[in-house]
C-alpha positions as CSV (number, residue, x, y, z in Angstrom):
1,M,6.3,148.1,-85.3
2,E,5.9,146.8,-81.6
3,S,4.9,143.3,-81.1
4,Y,1.4,142.2,-79.8
5,E,2.7,141.1,-76.4
6,K,4.6,144.2,-75.6
7,L,1.5,146.3,-76.7
8,L,-0.8,143.6,-74.4
9,E,1.9,144.1,-71.5
10,E,1.5,148.1,-71.9
11,A,-2.4,147.6,-72.1
12,Y,-2.5,145.8,-68.9
13,S,-0.6,148.1,-67.0
14,K,-2.8,150.9,-67.6
15,V,-6.1,148.7,-66.5
16,N,-7.2,149.2,-62.8
17,V,-7.7,145.7,-61.5
18,V,-10.7,144.7,-60.0
19,K,-10.3,142.2,-56.8
20,K,-11.4,138.9,-57.4
21,D,-12.4,138.9,-53.5
22,S,-15.8,137.6,-53.0
23,G,-15.6,138.4,-48.8
24,R,-17.5,141.0,-47.3
25,F,-16.5,144.3,-47.9
26,E,-16.0,145.7,-44.4
27,V,-14.6,149.2,-43.3
28,P,-12.4,149.3,-40.5
29,L,-13.9,151.2,-37.4
30,V,-12.2,154.3,-36.1
31,K,-9.7,154.0,-33.5
32,G,-8.8,156.9,-31.5
33,Q,-8.8,158.8,-28.4
34,V,-10.1,162.2,-26.8
35,Q,-7.1,164.4,-25.5
36,G,-8.6,167.6,-23.9
37,K,-10.8,169.2,-26.7
38,N,-9.2,167.1,-29.4
39,T,-10.5,164.1,-31.0
40,I,-7.4,161.9,-32.7
41,I,-7.9,159.5,-35.1
42,T,-5.2,156.9,-35.2
43,N,-6.4,154.7,-38.0
44,I,-7.3,157.4,-40.7
45,K,-4.8,156.1,-43.1
46,E,-5.8,152.4,-42.8
47,I,-9.4,153.5,-43.3
48,A,-8.6,155.5,-46.6
49,D,-6.3,153.1,-48.1
50,Y,-9.1,150.4,-47.2
51,L,-11.7,152.7,-49.5
52,R,-8.8,153.2,-51.9
53,R,-8.9,157.0,-51.6
54,P,-6.7,159.9,-50.5
55,I,-6.5,160.3,-46.7
56,E,-7.2,164.1,-47.2
57,Q,-10.2,163.9,-49.4
58,L,-11.5,161.6,-46.4
59,A,-10.3,164.1,-44.0
60,K,-11.8,167.0,-45.5
61,F,-15.2,165.0,-45.8
62,L,-15.2,164.2,-42.0
63,Q,-14.0,167.9,-40.8
64,R,-17.0,169.3,-43.1
65,E,-19.6,166.6,-41.8
66,L,-18.6,166.9,-38.3
67,A,-18.7,170.8,-38.3
68,T,-14.8,171.1,-37.0
69,P,-11.7,171.8,-38.0
70,G,-8.8,169.7,-38.2
71,K,-5.4,168.5,-39.6
72,I,-3.7,165.6,-40.9
73,D,-0.6,164.7,-38.6
74,N,1.9,161.9,-38.7
75,E,-1.0,159.7,-40.4
76,R,-3.0,160.8,-37.8
77,L,-6.6,163.3,-38.1
78,I,-6.8,165.3,-35.0
79,L,-10.0,167.0,-34.8
80,N,-10.8,170.3,-32.5
81,S,-13.9,168.7,-30.7
82,K,-14.7,165.9,-28.5
83,L,-16.8,163.5,-30.7
84,N,-17.4,159.8,-29.7
85,S,-16.5,157.1,-32.0
86,S,-20.0,156.0,-32.9
87,K,-20.8,159.3,-34.4
88,V,-17.4,159.4,-36.9
89,N,-18.0,156.0,-37.7
90,E,-21.8,156.9,-38.8
91,K,-19.6,159.7,-41.1
92,V,-17.3,157.0,-42.4
93,N,-20.3,155.2,-43.6
94,S,-21.9,158.2,-45.1
95,Y,-18.7,158.8,-47.0
96,T,-18.3,155.1,-48.1
97,R,-21.8,155.0,-49.5
98,E,-21.5,158.3,-51.1
99,F,-17.9,158.0,-52.8
100,V,-17.2,154.4,-52.7
101,I,-19.8,151.5,-53.1
102,C,-21.2,151.5,-56.7
103,N,-25.1,152.5,-56.9
104,E,-25.8,149.6,-59.5
105,C,-23.9,146.5,-58.4
106,K,-22.8,147.8,-54.4
107,K,-19.4,146.7,-54.7
108,P,-16.1,148.9,-53.8
109,D,-14.4,148.8,-56.7
110,T,-14.8,152.4,-58.0
111,E,-12.8,155.1,-59.1
112,L,-13.7,159.1,-58.8
113,I,-13.3,160.7,-62.3
114,I,-14.2,164.3,-63.2
115,E,-15.8,164.6,-66.6
116,K,-16.4,168.1,-68.2
117,G,-16.8,169.8,-64.5
118,I,-18.8,166.9,-63.1
119,K,-17.4,164.5,-60.1
120,F,-18.3,160.7,-61.6
121,K,-18.4,157.6,-59.2
122,H,-17.3,155.0,-62.4
123,C,-17.3,151.1,-61.3
124,L,-14.4,149.0,-62.5
125,A,-16.7,145.8,-61.9
126,C,-19.7,146.7,-63.8
127,G,-19.0,150.1,-65.7
128,A,-21.7,152.3,-64.2
129,K,-21.2,155.9,-63.5
130,S,-23.2,158.1,-61.4
131,P,-22.3,161.3,-60.4
132,V,-21.1,162.3,-56.9
133,R,-21.5,165.6,-54.7
134,A,-19.4,168.3,-56.3
135,S,-17.9,169.3,-53.5
136,I,-16.0,167.1,-50.7
């Protein structure tokens, strides 16, 4: 039989930790440039890491919402159209509201889970679960 301390240590290793940060949650602004007919977002990885979401998911959302094809290249997102930064920032904020911020307590400490084929946003701070759009 395993010791209590070992079992407790194992349980803590499986629990997602919620930040005790009381600071304000502010998504980094998009940085990038327009080259020819392409818009290159250079800090997409930084934004995805801050939101604790996969870069591919954020990129796919932006491509769909901005109605433009694109690709991830060396931790940059290259979109095949000229876009201004305010429009891209608006879509990043829309993604944050839909897939990151808890609907109940308004904290960003969430994870996306799938139960019975339905995607939920599960809050690690208050425990609330709310469904999100099925397709990203």
